[in-house]
N, C-alpha and C positions, 0 to 999 in steps of 0.2 A: 352143425345142429339144424334140425328141421325148421323150416320157416313157418312160424305161426304169426298171424297178423291180427291186430285189433281193428275191427271195422264196424261202422254203423250200417246195419243191414236194413234196407227199406222195406216197408210193408208190401205184402203181395196179396192180391185177390185171387180166389180160385174156388175149387170144389174139393171137399174132403170126405173121406170115409175112415171110420175108426175100425181098427182090427185088434184082436187079442191073439197073439201067436206065441208058440212055445220057444221059438228061436229065430235067428236071422235068416236061416235057410227058407223059412216059410214065407219070406218077403221077396224071394228072387223073382217071382212072376210079376211083381209090381214095379220092378226097376225099369225105367226108361228115361231118356234124356228129358230134363225139365221137372221130373217128379221130385217132390220134397217129402222125405220121411221125417215126421216129428215124433220123437220118443217121449212119452208121457209117464214113464215109470213101469211098475209091475203090479199085477193083480194075481196073487198066488204064484203059480209057476209060469204065468204068461206075461209077455211084454205087451204094453198098451201102446200101439203105434197108429198115428194118423197118416194116411196116405193122401197127400195134398197135391192136386193138379192145378197149376197156375192157369187162370183164365180171367180176363178183365170183366167178364159177366158173372163171375162166381158169386156164391152166396156167403162166403166166409173170407175173412181177412186175417192173414198172419201179421201180427204187429211188427213194427220196426223195433230193432233191439241193437244193443252194443254187444258184439260177439267176438270171441277168440275164433279165428278161422284158420283151418289147415286143409290144404288140398292133398288128397290121397289118390294114388293111381295104383291099381293092382287087382288082385282077386276080390270079388264081392264078399267072399268069406273072411277076408282079412281087414275089412273096414274098421273093426273094433280096435285094431292097432293104432289108428289115428287118434282115438280117445286117449290112449296111454301117452302119446306124444303131446297132446294138448295138456293133459294133467301134469306131466313133467315140466312143461313150459310154465304153467301157472304157478307151480310150486317154486320154481326158480325166479319168477318175475313178480311174485307178490300178489297175484290175482286170485280172487275167489271165483269158482265156477258155479253156475246155476243150471236151471232146467226150465223148460224142456229143451233138449238138444235137437238140432236139425241136420239132415243130410240132403244136400242139393245135388242131384245127379246130373252130370254134364255129359258124359258119354257112357254108353253101355254096349259092350261087344259080346253078343250072344254066340259068336262062333267058338267061344271057349266054354269049357264046363269046369267049374262054375264060371259065370260071366266075368270078364275083365271090365272094370269100371274106372271112371274118373269122377270123383265126388268131392264136394266142398263140405267138410264137417264144420258145423257152427255150434259153439257152446256159449251161452250167455255169461257175461262177466259183470 
């Protein structure tokens, strides 16, 4: 069974930009190591996503939170599969999942199309 951990994630300062995009593919240009994508839900047919770049001089703080955390490695187009893993884990472990969810990008290999990524998916519990 995939390894989902419960972690206390510390607050992070940085800069952010809000985007409304039709799908995950529209975010590929934003993926780079260190970037955190924060998913705030939907508006109509668009996803509302905050592209957060950690920086100690930033004007915004992502708060600390208790999260279910799963590390995913593979195609950037398949990151959604990690959410299914976390949901299955929560159903079997008795946890309720919250929002907004976060994706912390650790590695991004653009030599592949679509990029191969290593990402930590974080879901509030």
